[in-house]
N, C-alpha and C positions, 0 to 999 in steps of 0.2 A: 963082401960077405952080401950075395943076391939078398934084396928083401925079398919078405916072406907076410905072410898074413896068417893073425893067429886067430884060434879058433872062435874068438868073440867077433872081430872083425871080418871073419866070413860069413857069421850069422849077421853082423850089423849091414852089412852090403849085400845080401844073400842077393835081391830082387836085382841090383848091379851083376850079380856074378850070374845069371842066366841068363843074360841077353848075351847075343853072341857077338853084338859089336864090344861090348865090356868084358868079362866073361873075369879070369883068376890074372888073366896076363894084362890087359886094360885098367882094372883095378890095384895093378902093383903101381903101372906107369900113374896113376893118379897119386898113391900114396909115397910115389919119387918126385913128384913134379914141386914144385917151389914158385908161386905164386905171389906177385908184392899187389895191395891192394893199397891203393891213393885216399884216402881219404874215406870215411867211416860215417858219413852222412847217408843222406836220401840215395843216392845208388850204392852207397859201398854198404847198407843196411843189406838187402838181399844180396849184393853179392857176399859179403861174408859168411852168411847164416847158410846158403844154398851152396858154397865151394866147402865152408864145412862140414855140412852134411855127407857132399859126393866124396869126401874121402882125401883131400888133396893133403900132402901132408905135411907142404911146411907152407905157411901164408905170414908175409911180414906187410906190417898194419903203417902205413903213414898216416898220422894226424897229429894235432897241437892243439886241439878244439876241447871244451867242455858240454855238456849234456846241459842245453835250456829247452824248456818248458815248449817252448815254439817247436823245435824242432821234433816231438813225440807224434804229430801226424803223419808224419812219412818216413822217419829213420827208426822203423819198428825194432832194428835189434838193439834201442836203449827202451828204458822204461820209468817211468814214474821215480822211482826210488832214485834212481840213474842222475837224477836232473843236480849239477852242479857237479858230477864227477868229469874227469877226461873220457872221453870219448873210446879212446884208444882200449882203455882199462873195460870200461861198459863193453863194447863189442868184444876183446877176450875172453871175458868172463862169459857171453853168451855164446859164443863160439866152442868155448871147451865144454859146454856143456852139451853142446850140440855132440861134442865126434870129443873125447876125451883123448883118442890118439895123437890128435892133431897137435904141432908145433906151429907155435906163433912167437913171431920175433916182431918187438915194438921199436918203431924207428919213431918218437914223441918230438918230433923236429918237422918244423915247414919243410917243404921239399924245394932247393934252392939250385941254383948254377955251380956251386961249391961242393954239393952234397949227393945232388941225383946222380952220376955218375959211379961212384963206389957203391950207392945202394942197391940202384938197378943192375946190375952187374951180378947181384948176389942170388938173381932171381934170374927165370926159365921166360916168364913173360908179364906184362903189367896188367891191370884192371883198372881202367883209370875212372875212379868216382868223384872228379874233382868239378868246383860249380865255379870257376874262375877262368879268364883267358892266358892270363901270364901262367900257370901252375899247368895248363892245357896245351900250351905251345912249347912248355919245358917237358914234357911228359912225351909229345911228339917225339922230342932232338933226341933225348935221350936214347928213347927206343931206338930210332935209326942210328946214331952211332955205336950201339952196343948190340945192335940186329937184335932185339929184343920183339916180338909182336905185341902192340899196343891195342887193347880192348879197350875199344872208344863208347861211351853213352854222353848223352848230353840229357836234360828236360826243361821245359818251361813251358808254364800252364797248365797246356792241354796237349802237349806236344814233344817226343822225344824223337832221339837218333842214336842209330849204334850202328857199328863198324869195327871191321881189323885193318889197324893201319901200321904201317913196317916190317912186313912181313918182306921176306929176300925178294919178292918178285912184285912187291905189291902198292900202290900208292901208301902215302902217308898222310897227317892232318892238312899237311900246308900243302899239299899238290888238290884239296877240296877247297882250303881256307890261307892263300898265301899270305894275307895281311887281316888282321885281328880288326873289327868295328871300332869305330872312335869311341874314345871312353866317354861312358855316360850314356851310349847309344842302345844299347840293349839291357834292360834292367834285371838285377837280380832277382833270386824268388825273394827277396826280403821287400823288393820294390813291386815286383808283378806276380808274387802269387805262384801256387806251385799245385795242382790237384795233389793229395797226399797218393793216392794208388798209384800214379803213373811212374815217377822211381821204383816201383818194384815189377813192371810191367818190362821195362829198360836195362835195369838191372840185372832181372831173370835173365835177357835176352843174353847181356853180355856174359853172366854165368855159363851159360850155354854154349856159348862159342868159346871159352874156356875151355873147359872137359871137353868138346869135341876138337879141339886143339893137341890137347897133350894126348888124346887118343889115336887120334891121327885117323876120325871116322865124318862121314857126311862133306856136305860143303858150305865151306866159312862164309861169313861175309866180307870175306878179301875184294877188294877190286867193287865192294858193292857196298851204300847206302842205303839204311833201312829208315824211312820215316812213317811214326807214328803217330795219328792223330784220333784221340781218346774221345773229343767229343762226338765225333761221327763215326768212331769203332772202324778206323781206316788203317792197311797197310800200304805203303808204296813204297818203291824199289830205284834207288839211280845206280845208274853203272859208271864206277868211279874208273880214271885211266892214270896212271903215273904222269905228272905235267912235267914234261922234259925240262921246264925252265923253273920248274918246283927249287925252291932255294934251301931244303933239306940237305942232310950230310950227303945223303944217300945219291943225291939226284941234282945236288948242283955244288953250291960255292961255301953255306955252310958247316964247318970242319969242327968247330966247338961252340959248346953252351953260352949262353949271350945273356945282358940281361935282361929278361920275359917284363918288368915290372916297365921299364925303361922301352921295350916293344912295344908293349900293349899302351903305351900314353902313360904309366901310370907312375905320379912319384912314390919313392920308395915308403918316404916320411913328408907326406906333403906340411910346408911350415902353417901353424897356426895363425888364419888371418888377423891381420890388426883392425882398431875398430873402425878405421878408416872406409874398411871395404864394404860395409853399410849391413853389419852383423847385429844382434842383437840378443839377449839373453831372455828364458822365457820369465824367468823373476821379474824379469825389466819388465817384461812386456802385462806381468800380474799386475804391476804398480801402477802402469798405463790407466788399466781395465779399475782400478780401484781408484782413482785418483777422475775417471773419468772423461780421460783424454781423449780429445777430435781425433781417431783415427779407424784407419778399416783396419780387421784382422782380415786376412786375403787365403783362405785356404783353397791349396790348389792342387787336392786330392780327390780321388774319382767318389762319384755318391755314393758308393755302396761300402769306401773305407768312413763316410761321413757318417755315414750310419754306425758305423761299428764305434768308433770314438770322436767326440769334438768340443771344442772350446766355443760354451753357447754364443759369447759374444761375433764369434768369425762367419762370412759369408762365403758361401763356396761360388767358384767358380775354378774346373778342373782345368791344368794346364793346357791340353789340347785344346780347350778353349777359349781361351784366354786372347790370345789375337784379334779375335771375332768379335769380344766382348769387351772391348777395349772403354765403349764408347760409356758403359757400366760405372766407370770408376773417373771419377775429378781426376783435370791433370795436375790441380795443386793438392790433391791431397795426402796427408799422411798415411802411407801403408806398408802395414807388415806382413810378410808373406810367410805361410806355414806350411809344413806337410806333414809325412809320416817320419822323416828324421834328417830334412835339410835340403835332403838332394835337390829334387823337386823344385824346391823353391826358391832354390838356388837360380835354377833359370828362368824362375818367374819372373825374379829381381832385373834378369838381363834383359828379359824381353821387354816388361816396363820402363825397364831405361831406355834401351835404344827406341823407344817410342815418345821420348820426350819427357818421362814421368822422374823428376830428382829427388823428391824424398820419400825414398824407397829402401827398405832395410830384410833381411832375412832373418826368420826365429830358428837360432843354432837348436839341430839336433830335434827339432819340430813337434811333434806330439807325444812322442816316445818322451822326449825331453821334459817336454811339461808333465807328463805323467810321474818322471824323476824328482822334478825339483820342485815345483808347485801342487801338484793333485794325483797322489797316488790311486784315486779313486778312478782313472781315467784309466780305463783298459789300452793293454799294449794287445798289439798284433803283429 
């Protein structure tokens, strides 16, 4: 039975219908389309809102996270009332409010090598709203192997990227980035920060590419990488070609999905380090402070983070300055390193040990752990 638009839908999408590039035929294409949205966070928020509003008929959502107050600065599909709710439910409710004709399919699971192909095969294309390298490579590879376009976007601090990968004759994500960066080299948004407006810009570009591909109009970002610098309000474009040595399924040797955590150098479930590795819990650091023990609590965050929240007895030497400022730390000092979550301070411990410091430990959980276990008046960020 041929798809039709109801009178209410004709009124709802009237501004589309009077565009010659869309019209009735194009709006029906949008209604017939099935798009998988991986992630309902920063990029997923504008994607979900505008794909729903545009009249996409079926949208699959992949997410298993819950809404946190720190999400609301950029993940505008969620609200304060949604804190603690599954993101997939919050996003679905908002999208259905925008377009009650929409069919939403919820996949409240992590996307893995075991389920990705089965999920992706149900859709026409994938909009990638992920924020980590293992899932990004997984999305790319499953799109290549199932012949589904991958509408890609990524964000960090004040910069974003967007492209269309894995089309029949275009490059894929691996053609651009054959190998992931070493673990820990690229900070997450939680560590490095992100301008809240940035995912709106990149997500809307992705949504535009989805709609154009469905309609078959305009020139897509296939073979082009769009770079956006929000701080200087500049757009640049790089030409991309399929790499003949690309290790994706379409271009070369990978014919099946792999262990992407391992590929990116991230263990699936890292074992808890034994006490001998030099970690100390925040309540034990508090006991050392109360007992007036002779030690240095070294904060290796950035000065602007130190202004947000700090432990009064700490001293600040940002991680990037530490190698040049070792002379400020006596070699025989008892040193406890801390940062926001414990990642950068673990690197600081390694730097100090490599330079002959022997009595060095890392405060587990960083200042977030301090707020949870010691002093809840210290703000989280």
